C-alpha positions in Angstrom: -168.7 -76.5 -12.1 -166.2 -79.5 -12.3 -163.0 -79.2 -10.4 -159.8 -79.6 -12.1 -157.4 -82.3 -10.9 -154.2 -80.4 -11.6 -151.5 -81.5 -9.2 -149.3 -79.0 -7.7 -146.7 -81.2 -6.5 -144.4 -83.4 -9.1 -144.7 -87.2 -8.8 -140.9 -87.0 -8.4 -141.1 -84.9 -5.3 -144.0 -86.9 -3.8 -142.3 -89.9 -4.4 -139.1 -88.8 -3.0 -140.8 -87.7 0.2 -142.9 -90.9 0.6 -139.4 -92.7 0.6 -138.2 -90.3 3.3 -141.2 -90.9 5.4 -141.2 -94.7 4.9 -144.6 -94.9 3.1 -143.3 -95.5 -0.5 -143.9 -99.2 -0.2 -147.6 -98.7 0.3 -147.6 -96.4 -2.7 -146.1 -99.1 -4.8 -148.6 -101.6 -3.7 -151.7 -99.8 -3.3 -151.2 -96.6 -5.0 -151.6 -92.9 -3.5 -155.0 -93.9 -2.5 -153.7 -96.4 0.0 -151.7 -93.9 2.0 -153.4 -92.9 5.1 -154.6 -89.3 5.8 -152.0 -88.6 8.1 -149.1 -89.7 6.1 -150.5 -87.8 3.1 -150.7 -84.6 5.6 -147.0 -85.2 6.6 -146.0 -85.5 2.8 -147.5 -82.1 2.4 -145.9 -80.7 5.5 -142.7 -81.9 4.3 -143.2 -80.4 0.8 -144.0 -77.0 2.2 -141.0 -77.0 4.6 -138.9 -77.5 1.5 -140.5 -74.8 -0.4 -140.0 -72.5 2.5 -136.5 -73.5 2.8 -135.9 -72.9 -1.0 -137.7 -69.5 -0.9 -135.3 -68.3 2.0 -132.3 -69.4 0.1 -131.0 -72.0 2.4 
C-alpha cells in the first residue's frame, strides 16, 4: 500500500520557521531536501511548540 504525501504543516508555516532558524537560504537554493535532518527536526519542534502554545490559549 502506498503512503500518502499529505503535508501536515502549511508551506507558509514551514517557511516562517525556517526564516526564524536561519535556514531559509538553504531552502531557497536547494529546496527542502537540502535542509539537514537536525534542522528539519528543529523546524518540527518549533511547530509543535507553537501548536501547544495556541492550544493553551497563550
